[in-house]
C-alpha positions in Angstrom: 0.0 0.0 0.0 1.3 3.4 -0.9 1.8 5.9 1.9 1.5 9.7 1.7 2.3 12.2 4.4 0.5 15.6 4.1 -0.5 18.6 6.0 -4.2 18.5 5.1 -6.5 15.8 3.7 -9.8 17.0 2.2 -12.4 14.3 1.8 -14.9 15.4 -0.8 -14.4 17.7 -3.7 -17.7 19.4 -4.1 -18.4 23.1 -3.5 -17.1 23.2 0.1 -14.1 20.9 -0.6 -13.0 23.0 -3.6 -13.1 26.2 -1.7 -11.3 24.6 1.2 -8.5 23.4 -1.1 -8.0 26.9 -2.5 -8.1 28.5 1.0 -5.6 26.1 2.4 -3.2 26.5 -0.6 -2.6 30.0 0.5 -0.6 28.5 3.4 0.6 25.1 2.2 1.0 23.0 -0.9 1.0 19.8 1.1 -2.7 19.0 0.5 -4.4 15.8 -0.7 -8.0 15.8 -1.9 -10.0 12.5 -1.9 -13.1 12.0 -4.0 -15.1 8.8 -4.3 -17.5 9.9 -7.0 -17.4 12.0 -10.2 -15.9 15.4 -10.1 -18.3 18.3 -10.5 -20.3 19.8 -7.6 -23.7 18.6 -6.5 -25.1 22.0 -7.3 -23.9 21.9 -10.9 -24.6 18.2 -11.6 -27.8 17.2 -9.8 -28.9 20.2 -7.7 -29.3 23.9 -8.1 -28.5 24.4 -11.7 -30.3 21.5 -13.5 -33.3 22.1 -11.3 -33.4 25.7 -12.3 -33.1 24.8 -15.9 -36.2 22.6 -15.5 -38.0 25.4 -13.6 -37.1 27.9 -16.4 -38.9 25.7 -18.9 -41.8 25.3 -16.5 -42.0 29.1 -15.9 -42.2 29.6 -19.7 -44.9 27.1 -20.1 -46.9 28.5 -17.2 -46.5 32.1 -18.5 -47.7 31.0 -22.0 -50.6 29.1 -20.6 -51.7 32.0 -18.4 -51.2 34.8 -20.9 -54.9 34.9 -21.8 -55.6 37.1 -18.8 -53.4 39.7 -20.4 -55.2 39.4 -23.7 -52.5 37.3 -25.3 -54.1 34.1 -26.6 -51.9 31.1 -27.5 -53.7 28.0 -28.6 -52.5 24.4 -28.7 -49.4 24.8 -26.6 -46.9 22.0 -27.3 -44.3 20.9 -24.8 -41.5 18.9 -26.3 -40.3 16.8 -23.4 -37.2 15.6 -25.3 -36.2 19.1 -26.2 -36.8 20.3 -22.6 -34.6 17.6 -21.2 -31.9 18.0 -23.8 -31.4 21.6 -22.8 -31.4 20.6 -19.2 -28.7 18.0 -19.7 -26.6 20.1 -22.1 -26.5 23.2 -19.9 -26.1 21.1 -16.8 -23.0 19.4 -18.4 -21.7 22.8 -19.3 -22.0 24.1 -15.7 -20.5 20.9 -14.3 -17.6 21.0 -16.6 -16.5 24.4 -15.2 -15.9 22.8 -11.8 -14.4 19.6 -13.3 -11.9 21.7 -15.3 -11.0 23.6 -12.1 -10.2 20.4 -10.2 -8.3 18.8 -13.1 -6.0 21.9 -13.2 -4.8 21.1 -9.7 -1.5 19.1 -9.4 -2.1 15.4 -10.1 -0.5 14.4 -6.8 -3.1 16.4 -5.0 -5.9 14.3 -6.3 -6.8 10.8 -5.0 -9.8 8.8 -6.1 -11.5 6.4 -3.8 -13.5 5.9 -0.6 -11.7 7.3 2.5 -12.0 5.8 6.0 -10.2 6.5 9.2 -8.0 3.7 10.6 -6.5 5.9 13.4 -6.5 9.6 14.4 -5.0 11.4 11.4 -4.7 8.3 9.3 -6.9 7.5 6.3 -7.1 4.4 4.1 -8.2 5.0 0.5 -9.7 1.9 -1.1 -6.9 -0.2 0.4 -4.4 1.3 -2.2 -3.2 4.4 -0.3 -2.6 5.3 3.3 -2.7 9.1 4.0 -1.2 10.5 7.2 -2.5 14.0 7.6 -1.9 16.7 10.2 -5.5 17.9 9.8 -8.5 16.6 7.9 -11.5 18.4 6.3 -14.6 16.4 5.8 -16.7 17.8 2.9 -18.5 14.7 1.8 -22.0 16.2 1.4 -25.3 14.4 1.9 -27.5 11.9 0.1 -31.3 11.3 -0.2 -32.8 9.0 2.4 -34.7 6.2 0.7 -36.3 3.2 2.5 -34.6 -0.1 1.6 -37.9 -1.9 1.2 -39.1 0.6 -1.5 -35.8 0.2 -3.3 -36.3 -3.5 -3.5 -40.0 -3.3 -4.4 -39.7 -0.5 -7.1 -36.3 -0.8 -8.6 -35.5 2.0 -11.1 -39.1 3.3 -10.8 -38.2 4.7 -7.4 -36.1 7.9 -8.1 -34.5 10.8 -6.4 -34.0 14.3 -7.7 -30.5 13.3 -9.2 -32.2 10.8 -11.5 -34.6 13.3 -13.1 -31.7 15.1 -14.8 -30.7 12.0 -16.7 -34.1 11.7 -18.4 -34.1 12.0 -22.2 -37.8 13.1 -22.2 -40.6 13.8 -19.7 -42.7 11.0 -18.4 -46.5 10.9 -18.3 -46.8 10.9 -14.5 -44.8 11.2 -11.3 -45.8 10.8 -7.7 -43.7 13.2 -5.5 -43.3 12.1 -1.9 -42.3 15.0 0.3 -43.4 18.7 0.4 -40.0 20.0 1.5 -37.8 22.2 -0.8 -36.9 19.6 -3.3 -40.3 17.9 -3.6 -42.1 21.3 -3.8 -39.8 22.7 -6.6 -39.9 19.6 -8.7 -43.6 19.0 -8.3 -44.5 22.5 -9.4 -42.0 22.3 -12.4 -43.2 18.9 -13.7 -46.8 19.8 -13.3 -46.3 23.0 -15.3 -44.6 21.0 -18.0 -47.7 18.8 -18.5 -46.6 15.8 -16.3 -49.4 14.4 -14.2 -48.2 15.0 -10.7 -49.5 14.3 -7.2 -47.7 15.7 -4.2 -47.7 13.6 -1.1 -46.8 14.6 2.5 -47.1 13.0 5.9 -48.1 16.4 7.3 -49.2 19.7 5.8 -45.9 21.5 5.8 -44.9 23.6 2.8 -41.1 23.9 2.4 -39.5 25.7 5.4 -42.5 28.0 6.3 -43.5 28.3 9.9 -45.6 31.5 10.1 -49.2 30.4 10.6 -50.7 32.9 8.2 -48.1 32.5 5.4 -48.2 28.7 5.8 -52.0 28.6 5.7 -52.0 30.6 2.4 -49.3 28.3 1.0 -51.3 25.2 1.8 -54.4 26.5 0.2 -52.5 27.8 -2.9 -50.6 24.6 -3.3 -53.8 22.6 -3.2 -55.3 24.9 -5.8 -52.3 24.6 -8.1 -51.3 21.0 -7.7 -53.1 17.7 -7.0 -52.0 17.1 -3.4 -52.4 14.5 -0.6 -51.4 16.3 2.6 -51.5 14.4 5.9 -51.3 11.2 4.0 -50.0 7.7 4.8 -48.5 5.4 2.2 -49.8 1.9 2.8 -48.5 0.0 -0.2 -46.3 0.5 -3.2 -45.7 -2.1 -5.9 -44.7 -2.5 -9.5 -47.4 -3.4 -12.0 -47.4 -3.5 -15.8 -48.8 0.0 -15.7 -46.1 1.4 -13.4 -45.9 2.2 -9.7 -49.1 1.5 -7.9 -49.6 3.4 -4.6 -52.2 2.8 -2.0 -52.6 5.6 0.5 -55.0 7.3 2.9 -55.4 10.9 4.0 -56.3 12.1 7.4 -60.1 12.3 8.0 -61.0 9.9 5.1 -62.1 6.4 5.9 -61.3 4.9 2.5 -57.9 4.2 0.9 -57.0 5.6 -2.5 -55.1 3.8 -5.2 -53.3 5.5 -8.1 -50.6 4.5 -10.5 -47.6 6.6 -11.8 -44.6 6.1 -14.1 -42.3 7.0 -11.2 -42.2 7.6 -7.5 -39.9 10.6 -6.7 -38.7 10.2 -3.1 -37.9 13.7 -1.6 -38.4 13.3 2.2 -34.9 14.4 3.3 -31.2 13.9 3.1 -28.6 12.4 5.5 -24.9 13.3 5.8 -22.4 11.0 4.0 -20.5 10.0 7.1 -21.1 6.3 7.7 -18.3 5.1 5.5 -15.7 7.3 7.2 -15.4 5.3 10.4 -15.1 8.3 12.7 -14.8 6.1 15.7 -11.3 5.2 14.6 -10.4 8.9 14.7 -11.6 9.0 18.3 -14.6 11.2 17.4 -17.8 10.8 19.4 -21.0 10.7 17.4 -24.7 11.0 18.5 -27.6 8.7 17.7 -27.8 10.1 14.2 -24.1 9.4 13.5 -23.2 13.1 13.8 -20.3 14.6 15.7 -20.4 18.0 17.3 -19.2 20.8 15.1 -18.4 24.4 16.1 -20.5 26.5 13.7 -18.0 29.3 13.6 -14.6 27.5 13.4 -16.1 24.4 11.6 -13.9 22.3 13.9 -14.9 19.1 15.7 -14.0 20.2 19.2 -10.9 18.6 20.5 -9.8 17.1 17.2 -7.8 18.4 14.2 -10.8 17.6 12.0 -13.1 20.2 10.3 -16.4 19.8 8.5 -17.7 21.9 5.7 -20.9 22.0 3.6 -24.0 19.9 3.6 -22.3 17.1 5.6 -22.9 18.8 8.9 -26.4 19.8 8.0 -26.5 23.2 9.7 -27.2 25.3 6.6 -27.3 23.1 3.6 -27.0 25.8 0.9 -24.3 26.5 -1.6 -23.3 29.9 -0.4 -23.0 28.6 3.1 -21.0 25.6 1.8 -18.4 27.9 0.2 -18.2 30.0 3.4 -17.7 26.7 5.3 -15.0 25.7 2.9 -13.1 29.0 3.3 -13.2 28.8 7.1 -12.3 25.1 7.3 -9.5 25.5 4.8 -7.9 28.4 6.6 -8.3 26.8 10.0 -7.0 23.4 8.9 -3.9 25.2 7.6 -3.3 27.2 10.7 -4.3 24.5 13.3 -3.8 24.4 16.3 -4.5 28.1 16.0 -8.0 28.6 14.7 -10.4 31.5 14.5 -14.1 32.0 14.3 -15.6 33.0 10.9 -19.0 34.7 11.5 -22.0 33.4 9.6 -23.8 35.6 7.1 -27.4 36.5 7.6 -29.6 33.5 7.1 -31.2 33.4 3.7 -33.1 30.5 2.1 -35.1 30.5 -1.2 -37.5 27.9 -2.6 -38.0 28.2 -6.4 -41.6 26.9 -6.2 -44.7 28.7 -7.6 -45.0 31.2 -6.1 -41.5 31.4 -4.7 -40.8 31.2 -0.9 -38.1 33.0 1.0 -36.9 32.8 4.6 -34.7 35.4 6.1 -33.2 35.5 9.6 -35.2 34.0 12.4 -38.4 32.3 11.6 -41.7 32.8 13.4 -41.3 29.4 15.1 -37.7 30.2 16.2 -38.7 33.6 17.7 -41.7 32.1 19.4 -39.8 29.1 20.8 -37.1 31.4 22.1 -39.7 33.6 23.9 -38.5 36.7 22.0 -40.7 39.8 22.3 -41.3 40.7 18.7 -43.7 42.7 16.5 -45.1 41.1 13.4 -46.8 42.5 10.3 -48.6 40.7 7.5 -48.6 42.1 4.0 -50.7 40.3 1.3 -49.9 40.8 -2.4 -53.4 40.5 -3.7 -53.8 44.2 -4.3 -50.1 45.2 -4.6 -49.9 47.4 -7.7 -47.0 45.9 -9.7 -47.9 42.4 -8.7 -51.4 42.9 -10.1 -50.0 44.5 -13.3 -47.9 41.4 -13.9 -50.7 39.0 -12.9 -48.5 37.7 -10.1 -50.6 39.0 -7.2 -50.7 36.0 -4.9 -48.8 35.4 -1.6 -48.1 37.0 1.7 -45.1 38.6 3.4 -44.6 38.3 7.2 -42.0 40.6 8.8 -40.6 40.5 12.4 -38.8 43.1 14.5 -37.6 43.3 18.1 -40.0 45.3 20.3 -37.3 46.9 22.4 -35.0 48.2 19.7 -37.0 48.1 16.5 -34.3 46.0 14.9 -35.4 43.8 12.0 -35.2 40.1 13.0 -36.5 38.1 10.1 -39.2 37.4 7.5 -41.2 34.6 5.8 -42.6 35.1 2.4 -44.6 33.4 -0.3 -45.1 35.5 -3.4 -43.8 37.3 -6.4 -40.1 38.2 -6.7 -39.4 36.5 -3.3 -35.9 35.7 -4.4 -35.1 39.4 -4.8 -37.0 40.7 -1.8 -35.2 38.0 0.3 -31.8 39.5 -0.7 -32.9 43.0 0.3 -34.1 41.7 3.7 -31.0 39.6 4.3 -28.7 42.6 3.6 -30.8 44.7 6.0 -30.5 42.0 8.6 -26.8 41.6 8.3 -26.3 45.3 8.6 -28.5 45.2 11.8 -30.9 47.8 10.4 -34.0 48.9 12.3 -37.4 49.1 10.6 -36.9 52.9 10.5 -33.5 52.4 8.8 -35.1 50.2 6.2 -38.0 52.6 5.5 -35.4 55.4 5.0 -34.2 53.6 1.8 -35.8 54.4 -1.6 -38.6 52.3 -3.1 -39.2 52.9 -6.8 -42.7 53.1 -8.3 -44.2 50.8 -9.6 -42.3 47.8 -8.2 -43.0 44.8 -6.1 -40.6 46.2 -3.6 -43.4 48.7 -2.7 -45.2 45.7 -1.1 -42.2 45.3 1.2 -42.5 49.0 2.1 -46.1 48.6 3.0 -45.2 45.6 5.2 -42.5 47.6 6.9 -44.9 50.5 7.5 -47.3 48.1 9.2 -44.5 46.7 11.2 -43.5 50.2 12.3 -47.1 50.8 13.4 -47.0 47.6 15.4 -43.8 48.6 17.1 -45.2 52.0 18.1 -48.4 50.5 19.5 
């Protein structure tokens, strides 16, 4: 077995691992990266970018279909599933190639391929062909969809996860989507808009990350209007037939079971960190019942060990911009260990590219309530907001929160038009610790959807004063 001695071993070469490598190289060239799968980030290959390509096609189809309200009539809309998926795959491959080229430009001796596992503190074995002795280790192995084994055995390749969709050469006739979280919600809306028969299943009535009662209630009602849904449902049976995947399920409050058949069952009920194969016990790391070690959210270090974690693998903020921040912090701290420093987190920002979009900024309604925070709250619907009505996008609600004592903006939950853009404005205000008065002192152009944000802030100021 070949033996390598190095300053830093980075396990996983996705978004976090790539940034960690670049950050660490500012201090040392003695770095080894270890990847067990294909190069190219999850975001580019099977995540953010291909899903947005599918959503772009869905938005175009939806806009064309709904243009009659504006006096623009288009009859006999045709969706070419093969052409839709060809563009998704081609553009996806283009995005993925950028990161692949980046990695392949690194020195060959810095790139190992295989599954890494600890055999002792600071010692890794790679597929029994190489032993790596590292002063510090960065774990950036990402996460994977959680799929019940019995369903895998029963349904074979008719049970899919989001990764599988982007290998399609055309669109299927029907898909059952299990899970109303971010991934399930985005893909269910997109496939439905593209003419695929979809039913969205959920064991509860949650919609993405929403927690505000009023915003969530509207999201539930709107989702049921836009999509065939089965909230508060229980899956009793799934089997393969000559027709496809047959599902038998029940919903809360109904005495009879339902049976329906789909081409595929898309499982989108959550993800788990890719840690099991690493044998953290051999590194002397304690793990909890979920198989997770403790991780300092600011240094990204596993306390007491020269091991750092970055990206989706620790599950704290599984978003690309957070993964790159993690990689930067982990790379610098691994290179300077045992001297490490805290790298503050940016303002929390999450966006769901559903229809309408959802954005979460700062502290959620649930987090504020659970913490016993004294906060003011305003609710701003978009039904009569000027620009939203002009564009025919006047659905949704914005909830804003501020601290009673100081008037400082604390967070927001939103379902509605331009949520991805309003979310950025709110996150910037939050990171700058602005008060509601500070935010209202900024310009709001007319006529824009941002005026709806101003109306919400004005209501929030009134709540603070009362």
